[in-house]
C-alpha positions as CSV (number, residue, x, y, z in Angstrom):
1,V,-0.1,0.0,0.0
2,T,1.6,3.2,-1.1
3,D,0.0,5.4,1.9
4,A,1.1,3.1,4.6
5,P,3.6,5.4,6.2
6,V,0.6,8.1,6.5
7,W,-1.5,5.7,8.6
8,A,1.6,4.2,10.7
9,G,1.6,5.0,14.5
10,K,4.4,7.5,15.3
11,E,7.6,6.3,17.0
12,D,10.1,8.7,18.3
13,S,13.6,7.4,19.2
14,S,15.2,10.8,19.5
15,S,13.5,12.3,22.5
16,S,15.1,11.2,25.8
17,Q,14.0,14.0,28.2
18,M,10.6,13.5,29.5
19,T,8.6,16.8,29.6
20,R,4.8,17.7,29.6
21,A,5.4,19.0,26.0
22,L,6.7,15.8,24.5
23,F,3.5,13.9,25.8
24,H,1.3,16.6,24.7
25,T,2.8,16.5,21.1
26,Q,2.8,12.6,20.9
27,C,-0.9,12.3,22.1
28,R,-2.2,15.3,19.9
29,A,-0.4,13.7,16.8
30,A,-2.1,10.3,17.6
31,E,-5.7,11.9,17.5
32,F,-7.7,10.9,14.6
33,G,-11.4,11.8,14.6
34,R,-13.7,12.1,17.6
35,E,-12.8,8.5,19.1
36,G,-9.3,7.9,17.6
37,K,-6.7,8.6,20.4
38,P,-4.8,6.6,22.8
39,T,-6.7,4.9,25.5
40,R,-4.0,3.4,27.5
41,H,-0.4,4.1,28.3
42,Y,2.1,1.4,29.2
43,T,5.8,1.8,30.3
44,T,8.2,0.7,33.0
45,R,7.7,1.4,36.7
46,A,10.8,3.8,36.7
47,I,9.4,5.7,33.7
48,A,6.1,6.1,35.3
49,A,7.5,7.3,38.6
50,D,9.4,10.0,36.7
51,Y,6.4,10.8,34.7
52,A,4.4,11.2,38.0
53,T,6.9,14.0,39.1
54,L,6.0,16.0,36.1
55,L,2.5,16.2,37.1
56,T,1.1,18.6,39.9
57,G,-1.9,18.5,42.3
58,D,-5.1,17.3,40.5
59,E,-3.5,16.1,37.6
60,R,-1.2,13.6,39.3
61,Y,-3.6,11.0,40.4
62,V,-7.1,9.8,39.3
63,D,-9.7,7.9,41.0
64,A,-8.3,4.5,41.4
65,D,-11.6,2.8,41.6
66,K,-12.7,4.4,38.3
67,M,-9.4,3.2,36.4
68,N,-9.0,0.0,38.3
69,T,-5.3,0.2,38.3
70,G,-4.5,-0.2,41.8
71,P,-3.8,2.5,44.7
72,Q,-1.6,4.8,42.6
73,A,-3.6,5.6,39.4
74,I,-1.6,7.9,37.4
75,A,-3.2,9.1,34.1
76,L,-2.3,11.0,30.9
77,Y,-5.2,13.1,29.5
78,D,-7.4,11.0,31.9
79,K,-6.3,7.7,30.5
80,P,-4.3,5.1,32.6
81,V,-0.6,4.8,32.7
82,L,0.0,1.3,33.7
83,T,3.5,-0.4,34.1
84,D,4.6,-3.7,32.8
85,P,8.0,-5.6,33.5
86,F,8.1,-6.9,30.2
87,I,8.6,-3.4,28.6
88,A,12.1,-2.4,27.5
89,S,13.8,0.2,29.6
90,G,12.9,3.6,28.4
91,D,9.9,2.8,26.3
92,W,6.4,4.3,26.5
93,F,3.5,3.0,24.6
94,G,0.3,5.2,23.9
95,L,-2.2,2.5,22.7
96,D,-5.5,2.9,21.3
97,A,-7.1,-0.2,22.7
98,M,-10.4,0.2,21.0
99,Q,-8.6,-0.4,17.6
100,F,-7.1,-3.7,18.4
101,E,-8.8,-7.2,18.2
102,L,-7.8,-10.7,18.0
103,W,-8.6,-12.7,14.9
104,V,-8.8,-16.4,15.5
105,H,-8.2,-19.0,13.1
106,E,-11.5,-21.0,12.8
107,D,-9.6,-24.5,12.5
108,D,-7.2,-23.9,15.6
109,D,-9.8,-22.1,17.8
110,M,-9.2,-23.5,21.4
111,D,-7.7,-27.0,21.2
112,V,-8.1,-28.4,24.7
113,S,-6.0,-31.3,26.2
114,P,-7.6,-33.9,28.4
115,W,-7.1,-33.5,32.0
116,I,-3.6,-34.3,33.4
117,E,-2.7,-35.2,37.0
118,L,0.0,-32.9,38.5
119,G,0.9,-35.3,41.4
120,E,4.3,-36.0,40.1
121,S,5.1,-32.3,39.8
122,G,4.7,-31.8,43.5
123,Y,1.1,-30.6,43.4
124,R,-0.9,-33.2,45.2
125,K,-4.7,-33.8,44.4
126,S,-4.4,-31.2,41.4
127,M,-5.1,-31.6,37.6
128,A,-4.6,-29.3,34.8
129,K,-5.5,-28.9,31.0
130,Y,-3.5,-27.2,28.3
131,V,-5.4,-24.8,26.0
132,T,-4.0,-23.6,22.7
133,N,-5.2,-21.4,19.9
134,V,-3.8,-19.5,16.9
135,C,-4.8,-16.0,16.5
136,N,-3.5,-12.6,15.1
137,L,-3.5,-9.3,17.0
138,V,-4.9,-6.9,14.4
139,C,-4.9,-3.0,14.7
140,R,-7.4,-1.3,12.5
141,K,-6.0,2.2,12.9
142,R,-2.5,2.3,13.7
143,R,-2.1,6.1,13.5
144,T,-3.9,6.5,16.8
145,S,-1.1,5.0,18.9
146,F,2.4,6.0,19.4
147,K,5.7,4.6,20.8
148,L,8.7,6.7,22.5
149,T,11.8,4.4,22.7
150,A,14.5,6.4,24.3
151,L,13.1,8.0,27.5
152,T,15.8,8.2,30.3
153,G,13.8,10.2,32.8
154,T,13.2,13.8,33.9
């Protein structure tokens, strides 16, 4: 597709210093229409802590029950900032979760094994099953997400 770069999500590997302007620019660049914008942000615990220092007062935390993210619910434009131990150091993902879906292959959907006893593994009176499926993660609007890859803190 010739216009694929136009629709791609933005990736910034040149900005290392976290500023409010950097996040503002990335979020605004990812907006597309009324509903197309990042709905969740994922980063490391260290980067999230540094991000929290940029915020003041009522910006800093939102209602944890509303976001269901734990006691320290940090937000960017009222969207949750979540930490994940599997994200590479310095990375920040702004994802539009409404545009992602799993497409499941109809022939390989949810193969389930028979019950297996786990007694030999050290789990007395326990049983398990293996469940496998084949699917693809599809993003319908890549432009509404972004990625920062070189953040080092404030």
